[in-house]
N, C-alpha and C positions, 0 to 999 in steps of 0.2 A: 798619628796621622796615617791615613791609608794612601798607599801609592796606587796609581791606576795605569792601565795599558790600553791601547786602542785596538779594537777589532773592526776590520773592514767588512762590509757586506755590500752587495750590488745595490745601486740606487733604486732599481725597480722593486727589490725586496724590501728595502727601507720604506718605500712608499706604501707597499702593501701592509707592512707592519703598522705604520702610522694609521692607516684606515682601520686595521684590526683593533687597535687599542683605544679608538675613539669610544667614549662612554664607559671606559673601565677605570680602575684605580691606578693604572699605569700612566705616568705622566710623560713618558718618553720611550723610545725604542730601547735605550740603555736600561731603563727600569725593567722592562720585560725580559731582556737578555740576561740581566743579573738574576732575576727570579728563576728563569728556566735553568740556567747553569747551576745555581745553588741547589735547586730541586734535584737535578741529575746527580750532582756530587753527593748530596746528603743520602739519596737513595743508594748510591754505590757504596758509600761508607757503611751504611746500616746493613746492607745485604752482602757485602763482599763483591766478588766478581759478578758482573752481569751475565745472565744467560743469553743465548742467541735470541730467544723469544723476547726478552726484556729489551735488548738492544734494538730489535726490529720495532717494538712498540714505541720506544722513544724516537726512533728515526721517523716512524709514521707520524707521530705527534708533531715533530719539528717540520716535516713536510707539509702537514695540514696548516701549520702556522706560517708557512712560506719561508722558513729558514733553510730548508734543503730543497733541492729540485730533483 
């Protein structure tokens, strides 16, 4: 069995994410967050330490999705 933990995000961000995932294969904000975090972790594990440019690219992508302001 998998244990879970809760991650809190601002309500306005959650609302924007809900709008963003409409019409996609993501059924919830949690699904999208799990996908994004897994992608980042897998990329990090495959490449080792992230370069500054890679970190900035990921940050930009998360900002575009509304996860960072």
